[in-house]
C-alpha positions as CSV (number, residue, x, y, z in Angstrom):
1,M,-163.5,98.6,-4.5
2,A,-162.0,101.9,-5.5
3,D,-160.9,104.1,-2.7
4,S,-159.4,107.0,-4.6
5,L,-160.7,109.4,-7.2
6,V,-158.2,110.9,-9.7
7,I,-159.3,113.8,-11.9
8,V,-157.4,114.8,-15.1
9,E,-158.4,117.1,-17.9
10,S,-159.3,114.9,-20.9
11,P,-160.9,111.5,-21.5
12,A,-157.9,110.4,-23.4
13,K,-155.6,111.1,-20.6
14,A,-158.1,109.5,-18.1
15,K,-158.2,106.3,-20.2
16,T,-154.4,106.0,-20.2
17,I,-153.9,106.7,-16.6
18,G,-156.8,104.5,-15.6
19,K,-154.9,101.5,-17.1
20,Y,-151.8,102.3,-15.2
21,L,-153.4,102.7,-11.7
22,G,-155.7,99.7,-11.7
23,S,-159.1,99.1,-10.0
24,K,-158.3,100.9,-6.7
25,Y,-158.6,104.2,-8.6
26,I,-161.5,105.9,-10.3
27,V,-160.2,108.2,-13.0
28,K,-162.5,111.0,-14.3
29,A,-161.9,113.9,-16.7
30,S,-163.0,117.5,-15.9
31,M,-162.9,118.4,-19.6
32,G,-160.6,121.4,-19.0
33,H,-161.5,124.3,-16.8
34,I,-164.7,124.0,-14.7
35,R,-164.8,127.7,-13.6
36,D,-164.0,130.9,-15.4
37,L,-164.8,134.7,-15.5
38,P,-168.2,135.3,-17.0
39,K,-168.5,136.1,-20.7
40,S,-171.3,138.6,-20.2
41,Q,-169.4,141.0,-17.9
42,I,-165.8,141.9,-17.0
43,G,-166.1,139.8,-13.8
44,V,-163.3,141.4,-11.9
45,E,-163.8,143.6,-8.8
46,V,-161.1,146.3,-9.6
47,E,-161.7,148.2,-6.4
48,N,-161.5,145.1,-4.3
49,D,-157.9,144.1,-5.1
50,F,-158.9,142.7,-8.5
51,N,-161.0,140.0,-6.9
52,P,-162.3,137.6,-9.7
53,K,-166.0,136.5,-9.8
54,Y,-165.8,133.0,-11.1
55,I,-168.9,131.2,-12.4
56,T,-169.3,127.6,-13.5
57,I,-168.7,127.3,-17.2
58,R,-171.9,126.6,-19.1
59,G,-172.4,123.0,-20.1
60,K,-170.3,121.6,-17.3
61,G,-173.3,120.6,-15.2
62,S,-173.3,116.9,-16.0
63,V,-169.5,116.7,-15.7
64,L,-169.5,118.3,-12.2
65,K,-172.4,116.2,-11.0
66,E,-170.4,113.1,-12.1
67,L,-167.3,114.3,-10.3
68,K,-169.3,115.1,-7.1
69,D,-171.0,111.7,-7.2
70,A,-167.7,110.0,-7.6
71,R,-166.3,112.1,-4.7
72,K,-168.8,110.7,-2.3
73,K,-167.7,107.2,-3.0
74,V,-164.0,107.5,-2.2
75,K,-161.7,108.5,0.8
76,K,-159.1,110.3,-1.2
77,V,-159.1,112.7,-4.2
78,Y,-156.1,113.3,-6.4
79,L,-156.0,116.2,-8.8
80,A,-153.8,115.4,-11.8
81,A,-154.3,118.2,-14.3
82,D,-151.3,119.2,-16.6
83,P,-148.1,120.4,-15.0
84,D,-148.4,124.1,-15.8
85,R,-150.0,127.2,-14.6
86,E,-153.4,126.3,-16.3
87,G,-153.3,122.8,-14.8
88,E,-152.6,124.2,-11.3
89,A,-155.5,126.7,-11.6
90,I,-157.9,123.8,-12.8
91,A,-156.8,121.8,-9.8
92,W,-157.5,124.8,-7.5
93,H,-160.9,125.3,-8.9
94,L,-161.7,121.5,-8.6
95,A,-160.5,121.6,-5.0
96,H,-162.8,124.5,-4.3
97,Y,-165.8,122.9,-6.0
98,L,-165.4,119.5,-4.3
99,E,-164.6,121.2,-1.0
100,L,-161.2,119.6,-0.5
101,D,-159.0,120.6,2.5
102,D,-156.8,123.5,1.5
103,T,-153.8,121.7,3.3
104,A,-154.5,118.3,1.7
105,E,-151.6,116.9,-0.4
106,C,-153.9,116.1,-3.3
107,R,-151.9,117.5,-6.3
108,V,-150.1,115.0,-8.6
109,V,-148.0,116.1,-11.5
110,F,-146.0,114.1,-14.2
111,N,-144.2,115.3,-17.2
112,E,-144.9,112.1,-19.2
113,I,-147.7,109.6,-19.3
114,T,-145.9,106.4,-18.8
115,K,-146.6,103.7,-16.2
116,Q,-143.5,104.4,-14.2
117,A,-143.8,108.2,-14.2
118,V,-147.5,108.0,-13.2
119,K,-146.9,105.6,-10.4
120,D,-143.9,107.6,-9.1
121,A,-146.0,110.8,-9.1
122,F,-148.7,109.2,-6.8
123,K,-146.0,108.4,-4.3
124,T,-145.3,112.0,-3.7
125,P,-148.4,114.1,-3.9
126,R,-148.2,117.8,-2.8
127,K,-150.4,120.7,-1.9
128,I,-151.7,123.0,-4.6
129,N,-149.1,125.7,-5.4
130,M,-150.8,129.0,-4.9
131,D,-148.0,130.9,-6.6
132,L,-148.8,129.0,-9.9
133,V,-152.4,129.6,-9.3
134,N,-152.0,133.3,-8.7
135,A,-149.7,133.6,-11.7
136,Q,-152.5,132.1,-13.8
137,Q,-155.2,134.4,-12.2
138,A,-153.0,137.4,-12.8
139,R,-152.6,136.7,-16.5
140,R,-156.2,135.8,-16.9
141,I,-157.3,139.0,-15.1
142,L,-154.9,141.2,-16.9
143,D,-156.1,139.8,-20.3
144,R,-159.6,140.4,-19.2
145,L,-159.0,143.9,-18.2
146,V,-157.3,144.7,-21.6
147,G,-159.8,142.7,-23.6
148,Y,-163.0,143.9,-21.8
149,K,-162.0,147.5,-21.5
150,I,-160.7,148.2,-24.9
151,S,-162.8,146.0,-27.0
152,P,-166.2,147.7,-26.2
153,L,-164.5,151.0,-27.1
154,L,-163.5,149.5,-30.5
155,W,-167.1,148.2,-31.0
156,K,-168.4,151.7,-30.3
157,K,-166.1,153.7,-32.3
158,V,-165.2,151.3,-35.2
159,K,-167.4,148.1,-35.6
160,K,-168.7,145.2,-33.6
161,G,-166.7,142.1,-33.2
162,L,-163.3,143.6,-32.8
163,S,-161.0,142.8,-29.8
164,A,-157.7,143.8,-28.4
165,G,-155.2,141.9,-26.3
166,R,-151.7,142.1,-24.9
167,V,-150.0,139.5,-27.1
168,Q,-152.4,139.6,-30.2
169,S,-152.0,143.4,-30.5
170,V,-148.1,143.2,-30.5
171,A,-148.3,140.3,-33.1
172,V,-150.4,142.3,-35.4
173,K,-148.2,145.4,-35.0
174,L,-145.1,143.3,-35.9
175,I,-146.9,142.2,-39.1
176,I,-147.9,145.7,-40.0
177,D,-144.5,147.1,-39.3
178,R,-142.9,144.5,-41.6
179,E,-145.4,145.3,-44.3
180,N,-144.5,149.1,-44.0
181,E,-140.8,148.1,-44.3
182,I,-141.6,146.2,-47.5
183,D,-143.6,149.1,-49.0
184,E,-140.9,151.5,-48.1
185,F,-138.1,149.4,-49.4
186,V,-136.1,150.8,-52.4
187,P,-134.3,148.0,-54.3
188,E,-130.7,148.7,-55.1
189,E,-129.0,147.2,-58.2
190,Y,-125.9,144.8,-57.8
191,W,-124.2,142.2,-59.9
192,S,-122.4,139.0,-59.5
193,I,-120.0,137.2,-61.8
194,T,-119.9,133.3,-61.4
195,A,-117.2,131.4,-63.1
196,K,-118.2,127.7,-63.9
197,L,-114.8,125.8,-63.8
198,V,-113.4,122.4,-64.2
199,H,-110.3,120.7,-62.7
200,N,-109.4,117.1,-63.4
201,K,-112.9,116.5,-64.7
202,S,-114.4,117.9,-61.6
203,E,-116.8,120.9,-62.0
204,F,-117.1,123.6,-59.5
205,E,-118.0,127.4,-59.2
206,A,-116.2,130.4,-58.1
207,K,-117.4,133.9,-57.6
208,F,-115.7,137.3,-58.3
209,Y,-114.1,138.5,-55.2
210,K,-111.3,141.2,-56.0
211,L,-110.0,143.3,-58.8
212,S,-106.3,144.5,-58.8
213,G,-106.0,143.2,-55.2
214,E,-108.9,145.1,-53.8
215,K,-112.4,144.0,-53.0
216,R,-115.0,145.3,-55.3
217,E,-118.7,145.6,-55.2
218,L,-120.4,145.2,-58.6
219,S,-123.1,147.8,-58.6
220,S,-123.6,148.2,-62.4
221,E,-123.0,146.5,-65.8
222,S,-120.1,148.9,-66.3
223,D,-118.3,147.4,-63.2
224,V,-118.9,144.0,-64.6
225,N,-117.4,144.9,-68.0
226,E,-114.4,146.3,-66.3
227,V,-113.8,143.0,-64.5
228,L,-114.3,141.0,-67.7
229,A,-111.8,143.2,-69.6
230,A,-109.3,142.7,-66.7
231,M,-109.6,138.9,-67.0
232,G,-109.0,138.6,-70.8
233,D,-108.7,135.1,-72.0
234,S,-106.5,133.8,-69.1
235,D,-107.1,130.6,-67.4
236,F,-107.9,130.3,-63.7
237,V,-104.8,129.6,-61.5
238,V,-105.2,128.7,-57.9
239,Q,-103.3,131.3,-56.0
240,Q,-104.2,130.3,-52.3
241,V,-105.9,127.3,-50.7
242,K,-107.1,127.5,-47.0
243,E,-108.3,124.4,-45.3
244,K,-109.5,124.1,-41.7
245,E,-111.6,121.7,-39.7
246,R,-114.6,123.0,-37.9
247,Q,-117.3,121.5,-35.7
248,R,-121.1,121.9,-36.0
249,H,-123.1,121.3,-32.9
250,P,-126.6,119.8,-32.7
251,A,-129.7,121.9,-31.8
252,P,-131.1,121.5,-28.4
253,P,-134.2,119.4,-27.9
254,F,-137.5,121.0,-28.6
255,I,-139.2,123.5,-26.5
256,T,-142.8,124.6,-27.5
257,S,-141.8,127.5,-29.7
258,S,-139.0,125.6,-31.5
259,L,-141.3,122.6,-32.0
260,Q,-143.9,125.0,-33.7
261,Q,-141.2,126.5,-35.8
262,E,-139.7,123.3,-37.1
263,A,-143.0,121.6,-37.7
264,A,-143.9,124.6,-39.8
265,R,-140.6,124.4,-41.7
266,K,-140.4,120.8,-42.3
267,L,-144.0,119.5,-42.2
268,G,-146.0,122.5,-43.2
269,F,-147.9,122.4,-39.9
270,R,-149.9,125.4,-38.5
271,A,-149.0,126.2,-34.9
272,A,-152.4,125.1,-33.7
273,K,-152.2,121.8,-35.6
274,T,-148.8,121.1,-34.1
275,M,-150.0,121.6,-30.6
276,S,-153.1,119.5,-31.2
277,V,-151.1,116.6,-32.6
278,A,-148.5,116.9,-29.8
279,Q,-151.4,116.7,-27.3
280,Q,-152.4,113.4,-28.8
281,L,-148.9,112.0,-28.5
282,Y,-148.6,113.2,-25.0
283,E,-151.9,111.9,-23.7
284,G,-151.4,108.4,-25.1
285,V,-151.7,106.2,-28.1
286,E,-152.9,102.6,-28.2
287,L,-149.8,100.4,-28.9
288,G,-151.3,96.9,-29.3
289,K,-150.2,94.5,-26.6
290,E,-148.4,97.3,-24.8
291,G,-151.6,99.2,-24.2
292,T,-152.0,102.9,-24.2
293,V,-148.8,104.9,-23.9
294,G,-147.9,108.6,-23.9
295,L,-145.1,108.8,-26.5
296,I,-143.8,112.4,-25.8
297,T,-143.3,114.4,-22.6
298,Y,-145.4,117.5,-21.9
299,M,-145.5,119.8,-24.9
300,R,-145.9,123.2,-23.2
301,T,-142.3,124.1,-21.9
302,D,-139.6,126.5,-22.5
303,S,-136.9,124.5,-20.8
304,T,-134.2,122.5,-22.7
305,R,-133.5,120.3,-19.6
306,I,-133.3,116.6,-20.0
307,S,-133.7,114.2,-17.0
308,P,-130.6,112.2,-16.2
309,V,-132.6,108.9,-16.9
310,A,-133.5,110.1,-20.4
311,Q,-130.0,111.0,-21.0
312,E,-128.7,107.6,-20.0
313,E,-131.3,105.8,-22.2
314,G,-130.4,108.2,-25.1
315,K,-126.7,107.4,-24.7
316,A,-127.1,103.7,-24.5
317,Y,-129.3,103.8,-27.8
318,I,-126.7,105.9,-29.6
319,L,-123.8,103.5,-28.4
320,E,-125.7,100.5,-29.6
321,K,-127.1,101.9,-32.9
322,Y,-124.2,104.1,-34.0
323,G,-121.2,103.3,-32.0
324,A,-118.9,105.0,-29.5
325,D,-117.7,107.7,-31.9
326,Y,-121.3,109.1,-32.0
327,A,-121.8,109.5,-28.1
328,P,-120.0,112.3,-26.3
329,E,-118.1,111.5,-23.1
330,Q,-120.2,113.9,-21.2
331,Y,-123.9,114.5,-21.4
332,R,-124.8,117.6,-23.3
333,V,-126.4,120.5,-21.2
334,Y,-128.3,123.1,-23.0
335,T,-128.6,126.6,-21.5
336,K,-132.0,128.4,-21.3
337,K,-132.9,130.1,-24.5
338,S,-133.9,133.4,-22.7
339,A,-133.8,135.0,-19.3
340,G,-137.5,134.5,-18.9
341,A,-137.4,130.9,-19.7
342,Q,-139.0,128.6,-17.0
343,D,-137.5,125.4,-15.8
344,A,-140.6,123.7,-14.4
345,H,-140.3,120.5,-16.5
346,E,-138.2,119.0,-19.2
347,A,-137.8,119.8,-22.9
348,I,-140.1,117.9,-25.3
349,R,-138.7,114.4,-25.9
350,P,-139.8,110.8,-26.5
351,T,-140.8,109.0,-23.3
352,S,-138.6,106.2,-24.4
353,V,-136.0,106.3,-27.3
354,L,-136.6,102.5,-27.7
355,R,-139.9,103.4,-29.3
356,D,-138.3,104.6,-32.6
357,P,-140.5,106.1,-35.2
358,E,-140.6,103.1,-37.6
359,S,-141.7,100.8,-34.9
360,M,-144.5,103.2,-33.9
361,K,-145.6,103.9,-37.5
362,P,-148.3,101.2,-37.6
363,F,-150.0,102.7,-34.5
364,L,-149.9,106.4,-35.5
365,S,-151.9,108.4,-38.0
366,R,-149.9,110.2,-40.7
367,D,-149.6,113.5,-38.9
368,Q,-148.8,111.8,-35.5
369,F,-146.0,109.8,-37.1
370,R,-144.4,112.7,-38.7
371,L,-144.5,114.9,-35.7
372,Y,-143.3,112.1,-33.5
373,K,-140.4,111.3,-35.9
374,L,-139.4,115.0,-35.6
375,V,-139.4,114.9,-31.9
376,W,-137.6,111.6,-31.7
377,E,-134.9,112.6,-34.2
378,R,-134.4,116.0,-32.6
379,F,-133.9,114.4,-29.1
380,I,-131.5,111.8,-30.3
381,A,-129.5,114.2,-32.3
382,S,-129.3,116.6,-29.4
383,Q,-127.5,113.9,-27.3
384,M,-125.0,113.0,-30.1
385,E,-121.4,114.1,-30.9
386,S,-120.8,117.2,-33.0
387,A,-120.3,116.9,-36.8
388,V,-116.9,117.6,-38.1
389,L,-116.4,119.4,-41.5
390,D,-113.3,120.0,-43.6
391,T,-113.9,123.5,-45.0
392,M,-111.9,124.9,-48.0
393,T,-111.5,128.4,-49.4
394,V,-109.8,128.8,-52.7
395,D,-108.7,131.9,-54.3
396,L,-108.2,131.7,-58.1
397,A,-106.5,134.4,-60.3
398,C,-107.7,135.2,-63.8
399,G,-105.8,138.2,-65.2
400,N,-106.1,141.0,-62.6
401,A,-109.3,139.4,-61.1
402,I,-109.5,137.1,-58.1
403,Y,-112.4,134.7,-57.8
404,R,-113.2,132.7,-54.6
405,A,-114.6,129.3,-54.3
406,T,-115.8,128.0,-50.9
407,G,-117.0,124.6,-49.9
408,S,-116.7,121.8,-47.4
409,K,-117.1,118.2,-47.1
410,L,-118.4,116.1,-44.2
411,K,-115.5,114.5,-42.4
412,F,-117.5,113.0,-39.5
413,P,-121.4,113.2,-39.6
414,G,-122.0,113.0,-36.0
415,F,-125.6,114.2,-35.1
416,M,-126.2,114.9,-38.7
417,K,-126.5,111.2,-39.3
418,V,-129.9,111.4,-37.7
419,Y,-131.1,115.1,-38.0
420,V,-130.4,118.5,-39.3
421,E,-132.3,121.6,-38.1
422,G,-134.2,123.5,-40.7
423,N,-133.9,127.3,-41.3
424,D,-136.2,130.1,-42.4
425,D,-134.3,131.4,-45.4
426,G,-133.8,128.1,-47.2
427,T,-130.2,128.7,-48.0
428,A,-127.9,125.8,-48.8
429,T,-125.7,124.7,-45.9
430,D,-121.8,124.5,-46.3
431,E,-121.8,120.7,-46.3
432,E,-124.0,120.7,-49.4
433,K,-121.3,122.3,-51.5
434,F,-118.4,120.4,-52.7
435,L,-114.9,121.4,-54.1
436,P,-112.4,119.1,-55.8
437,P,-108.9,118.7,-54.3
438,L,-107.0,121.8,-55.3
439,A,-103.4,123.1,-54.8
440,E,-101.6,126.3,-55.4
441,Q,-100.6,126.8,-59.1
442,N,-103.3,124.3,-60.3
443,V,-105.0,125.4,-63.4
444,A,-108.9,125.4,-63.7
445,K,-110.4,125.6,-67.1
446,K,-113.3,128.0,-67.5
447,Q,-116.5,126.5,-69.0
448,E,-118.7,129.6,-68.6
449,I,-118.5,133.0,-67.2
450,E,-122.0,134.1,-66.0
451,P,-122.5,137.8,-65.1
452,K,-126.0,138.3,-63.3
453,Q,-128.0,141.4,-62.4
454,H,-129.7,141.3,-59.0
455,F,-131.7,143.7,-56.9
456,T,-131.7,143.8,-53.2
457,Q,-135.0,142.2,-51.7
458,P,-137.1,143.7,-49.0
459,P,-137.3,141.8,-45.7
460,P,-139.7,138.9,-45.9
461,R,-143.2,138.8,-44.6
462,Y,-143.8,136.7,-41.5
463,T,-144.5,133.1,-41.7
464,E,-146.0,131.5,-38.6
465,A,-142.6,130.0,-37.8
466,R,-140.8,133.3,-38.1
467,L,-143.4,135.3,-36.2
468,V,-143.3,132.7,-33.3
469,R,-139.5,133.0,-33.2
470,T,-139.8,136.8,-33.1
471,L,-142.4,136.9,-30.2
472,E,-140.1,134.4,-28.3
473,E,-137.0,136.6,-28.9
474,L,-138.8,139.7,-27.7
475,G,-140.2,137.9,-24.6
476,I,-143.7,138.4,-25.6
477,G,-146.3,135.7,-24.5
478,R,-145.4,132.3,-23.4
479,P,-145.3,128.8,-25.2
480,S,-149.0,128.1,-24.6
481,T,-150.2,131.5,-26.1
482,Y,-148.6,131.4,-29.5
483,A,-151.0,129.1,-31.3
484,P,-154.2,130.7,-30.0
485,T,-152.8,134.2,-30.7
486,L,-152.2,133.4,-34.3
487,E,-155.6,131.9,-34.6
488,T,-157.3,134.9,-33.1
489,I,-155.7,137.6,-35.2
490,Q,-156.9,135.8,-38.3
491,K,-160.4,135.2,-37.0
492,R,-160.7,138.9,-36.1
493,G,-159.8,139.7,-39.7
494,Y,-156.7,141.8,-38.6
495,V,-154.4,139.7,-40.7
496,A,-154.7,137.3,-43.7
497,I,-152.5,134.6,-45.0
498,E,-151.1,134.6,-48.6
499,D,-148.6,132.1,-49.7
500,K,-148.2,130.9,-46.1
501,K,-147.2,134.4,-45.0
502,F,-149.1,137.0,-42.9
503,T,-150.3,140.1,-44.6
504,P,-152.2,142.9,-42.6
505,T,-155.7,144.0,-43.5
506,E,-157.1,147.5,-43.7
507,L,-159.0,146.7,-40.5
508,G,-156.0,145.5,-38.7
509,D,-154.1,148.6,-39.8
510,L,-156.9,150.8,-38.6
511,V,-157.1,149.0,-35.1
512,I,-153.4,149.3,-34.5
513,Q,-153.3,153.0,-35.4
514,L,-156.0,153.6,-32.8
515,M,-154.1,151.5,-30.3
516,E,-150.9,153.3,-31.0
517,E,-152.6,156.7,-30.3
518,F,-154.4,155.8,-27.2
519,F,-152.8,152.7,-25.6
520,P,-149.1,152.8,-26.8
521,E,-147.9,150.6,-23.9
522,I,-150.0,147.7,-25.1
523,L,-148.1,147.8,-28.4
524,D,-144.7,148.4,-26.7
525,A,-142.8,145.2,-27.0
526,E,-140.4,146.2,-24.2
527,F,-143.3,147.1,-21.9
528,T,-145.1,143.8,-22.7
529,A,-142.0,141.7,-22.1
530,H,-141.4,143.5,-18.8
531,M,-145.0,142.6,-17.9
532,E,-144.3,139.0,-18.8
533,G,-141.3,139.1,-16.5
534,D,-143.4,140.4,-13.6
535,L,-145.9,137.6,-14.1
536,D,-143.2,135.1,-14.0
537,H,-142.0,136.6,-10.8
538,V,-145.5,136.0,-9.3
539,E,-145.2,132.3,-10.4
540,E,-141.7,132.2,-8.5
541,G,-143.3,133.8,-5.4
542,T,-141.2,136.9,-5.5
543,E,-144.0,139.3,-6.6
544,D,-147.5,139.9,-5.3
545,W,-150.1,139.4,-8.1
546,V,-152.3,142.2,-6.9
547,K,-149.6,144.7,-6.8
548,V,-148.5,143.8,-10.4
549,L,-152.0,144.3,-11.6
550,G,-152.4,147.5,-9.7
551,S,-149.2,149.1,-11.1
552,F,-150.5,148.3,-14.6
553,Y,-154.1,149.5,-14.1
554,T,-153.2,152.9,-12.6
555,S,-152.0,154.3,-15.9
556,F,-154.2,152.0,-18.0
557,E,-157.4,153.5,-16.4
558,K,-156.3,157.1,-17.3
559,R,-155.7,156.2,-20.9
560,L,-159.2,154.6,-21.0
561,E,-160.8,157.8,-19.9
562,V,-158.8,159.8,-22.5
563,A,-159.8,157.4,-25.2
564,E,-163.5,157.4,-24.3
565,E,-163.5,161.1,-24.7
566,E,-161.1,161.7,-27.6
567,M,-161.3,158.6,-30.0
568,K,-163.5,159.5,-32.9
569,E,-166.1,157.2,-34.5
570,I,-164.9,155.6,-37.7
571,E,-167.3,154.2,-40.3
572,I,-165.7,151.5,-42.4
573,Q,-167.0,151.6,-45.9
574,D,-166.8,148.4,-48.0
575,E,-165.0,148.8,-51.4
576,V,-167.5,148.2,-54.1
577,S,-166.4,146.1,-57.1
578,D,-167.6,146.2,-60.7
579,E,-169.1,142.7,-60.4
580,L,-172.8,142.1,-59.9
581,C,-174.4,139.4,-57.8
582,E,-175.7,136.7,-60.1
583,K,-178.5,136.0,-57.4
584,C,-179.9,139.5,-56.7
585,G,-178.2,141.8,-59.2
586,K,-176.7,144.1,-56.7
587,H,-173.0,145.0,-56.6
588,M,-170.5,142.8,-54.9
589,V,-168.2,144.3,-52.2
590,Y,-164.8,143.3,-51.1
591,K,-164.7,141.7,-47.7
592,M,-161.8,140.4,-45.8
593,G,-161.7,136.8,-44.4
594,R,-159.1,134.8,-42.6
595,F,-157.6,133.7,-46.0
596,G,-157.6,137.1,-47.6
597,K,-160.1,139.1,-49.6
598,F,-163.3,137.7,-51.2
599,L,-166.5,139.1,-52.8
600,A,-169.8,139.4,-50.9
601,C,-173.2,140.7,-52.0
602,S,-173.8,144.3,-50.8
603,G,-177.4,143.1,-50.1
604,F,-176.4,141.2,-47.0
605,P,-178.2,139.9,-45.0
606,D,-181.1,139.6,-47.5
607,C,-178.7,138.0,-50.0
608,R,-175.8,136.0,-48.6
609,N,-174.0,135.2,-51.9
610,T,-170.2,135.2,-51.7
611,K,-167.5,134.0,-54.2
612,P,-163.7,134.2,-54.4
613,I,-161.8,136.8,-56.2
614,I,-160.7,135.3,-59.6
615,K,-156.9,135.7,-60.1
616,D,-155.8,135.0,-63.7
617,I,-152.2,133.8,-63.7
618,G,-151.8,134.3,-67.4
619,V,-151.7,130.7,-68.4
620,T,-153.9,128.9,-71.0
621,C,-155.4,125.6,-69.7
622,P,-153.0,122.8,-70.8
623,K,-156.0,120.4,-70.9
624,C,-158.9,122.1,-72.8
625,K,-156.7,124.7,-74.5
626,D,-159.7,127.2,-74.3
627,G,-159.9,128.1,-70.7
628,K,-157.5,130.2,-68.5
629,I,-155.8,129.0,-65.3
630,I,-156.9,130.8,-62.4
631,E,-155.8,130.7,-58.7
632,R,-158.3,129.2,-56.3
633,R,-158.5,128.4,-52.5
634,S,-159.7,125.1,-50.9
635,K,-162.0,125.2,-47.9
636,K,-159.0,125.2,-45.7
637,G,-157.4,128.1,-47.5
638,R,-154.8,126.2,-49.4
639,I,-154.1,127.8,-52.9
640,F,-154.4,125.5,-55.9
641,Y,-155.0,126.2,-59.6
642,G,-157.7,125.2,-61.9
643,C,-159.4,125.9,-65.3
644,D,-162.0,128.8,-65.4
645,Q,-164.1,126.6,-67.6
646,Y,-164.9,124.2,-64.6
647,P,-167.0,121.9,-64.5
648,G,-166.6,121.7,-68.3
649,C,-162.8,121.2,-67.8
650,D,-161.6,119.6,-64.6
651,Y,-157.8,120.5,-64.8
652,V,-156.4,121.2,-61.3
653,S,-153.0,121.4,-59.9
654,W,-151.5,122.3,-56.4
655,D,-148.3,123.6,-58.2
656,K,-148.5,126.7,-60.2
657,P,-148.4,126.2,-64.0
658,V,-146.1,128.5,-66.1
659,S,-146.9,129.8,-69.5
660,K,-143.5,128.5,-71.0
661,P,-143.8,125.0,-72.5
662,C,-141.1,122.4,-71.8
663,P,-138.4,123.0,-74.5
664,K,-137.7,119.3,-74.4
665,C,-141.2,117.7,-74.8
666,G,-143.6,120.6,-75.1
667,S,-145.6,119.5,-71.9
668,V,-146.8,122.0,-69.3
669,M,-144.1,123.2,-66.8
670,I,-144.9,124.0,-63.1
671,E,-143.2,125.8,-60.4
672,K,-141.9,123.7,-57.5
673,R,-140.7,125.3,-54.3
674,N,-138.9,123.8,-51.4
675,R,-136.6,124.9,-48.5
676,S,-133.6,125.5,-50.8
677,G,-135.4,127.7,-53.1
678,G,-137.4,126.8,-56.2
679,R,-137.3,125.6,-59.8
680,I,-139.4,125.0,-62.9
681,Q,-139.9,121.5,-64.0
682,C,-141.8,119.5,-66.6
683,T,-144.8,117.4,-65.6
684,S,-143.9,114.8,-68.2
685,C,-140.2,114.5,-68.6
686,D,-137.2,115.1,-66.4
687,H,-136.5,118.6,-67.6
688,K,-135.7,121.2,-64.9
689,E,-134.8,124.9,-65.0
690,E,-134.0,127.6,-62.2
691,L,-136.8,130.1,-61.4
692,P,-136.4,133.4,-63.2
693,D,-134.8,135.9,-60.8
694,E,-137.9,138.0,-60.7
695,Q,-140.0,135.1,-59.5
696,E,-137.7,134.1,-56.6
697,Q,-139.0,135.2,-53.2
698,A,-137.3,135.2,-49.8
699,D,-139.2,132.6,-47.6
């Protein structure tokens, strides 16, 4: 007969924990929050110390009845929501609803859902931490004040359905600022000269470095011609060789933001997808005879701390699998990434390194496996010895010109045997370049001298990974806010995604202009980061949450009054296209969706016809030879390419075809892009070429 009730957030978590605890415990799920501020009103008594007016969330009636009925059958109730502010607030609301004693030690937390961790947690229950609860309440109320005070103003002055928020507004402004930088960017010409050389049958490259003993920038073709004249027909003679050994250290284990960034780089996951799959791995996966087990620790964290037990297990695995050379004498300790980073629980790691990815593969979906492999490899690598590289810098003289070749070779792989962190710009790493053994006075024969014209590139648009990293560096938001923030700014139509990069919309630009004029502090990254710090102090128990809200609201209220009086009404006119609706004959207008612009009938709502904007890429269909290849979007917003004669011609490709046929076999060529750049390759044979310079883009 059960004598204790355990309440968690999700059915998956309930199922896993129920198996661990046995028949003496009833385990139920609250399905997340049970109470919240009302949607129909602000729900905050500003004049009464910001007192929140909580109501039961619609649709929770049956869940609450089930919890209350279960409560009557047991002597003890344990609240085991997630180990963060939201989880603490859920526990507090449940305690209030179930009329639990305020002093009761009913709160149970665990950082991983494994049998040992869960059983240990139930040995040391604690009281509900009101500092965590107040920190959550303060954030919720602050966001409600900003959203429910500014949003109606935007509805009234601009259009229905708009919203404003602390983190989302800063994110949109960052995207707009970057777009303005790109628009204002003036390209500058520069040149490079690459010498393709060979020594003892080994080929390598060197780049122009000096002329007549001085460093020279090549800004025009005349500069290049001056260098080429100074070289004459001379051979390349090694003038100086510098060799040194350097270490490369592993990246720390994942925190929420770095997991989102790396999953975007290596797996192509959106932030929301990363968090969804990580939640599944945390809550538990059925592992055959072993039963349901949580495979990773809690995934909302900004701490890089690792428990001693996990470090010991990691070291034992490294010693057995890779040998003593790969295990540092002392455990690695990683510092907090930022001053505002919390240390409530560990970094994201596998609950046991013995569950290696390959042994888990039969039990996981494709996405679960790929993300688990990323977490597992990152953790193991973070506990391994540094890599050692022999680097070489070689200066070669050719006439009065000096060329420089740089490269390195891996002397000891260390952590790189398991995992290497990705990067945003896709540049090749040193260890990917190789130089043959060279000594002073060695002669290298030139195979080709390649002058190349370049133009400086504007800063790249934000990808999800780059935007998350920027928000984190600025101290804007917290790990749990990034994924929903990025989703919100797309749903509101403030930004769109093109080629996996954010671009602002006219609507987003307009809203941010109004916010800058009337609520500049909301868009001030420094102000927002300072506010985040104050809210963290509430969590630490060193700041009163009512005072924090009061200090913000005093100036905010005054700005609201000014905006109400001075903000002018703006009527947004749809841009009319030349195309006519094939259903009703009216003109189609341009609309903005989460995946960019599309065409919609101006007769809406009487006519709801929509269609994508056709983008001709200037390539004849390689299949039917009559149609043109156009850019299309899948239902999920992914770009693909197809024939405009569809359904008559069913040619389709995820990769962009190019107009140039393969010089080797005449087949169609396609663009292939990856982290190290891109190339053009044939779809039939092994022919490959570099992308033309004007097609290359910074990632």
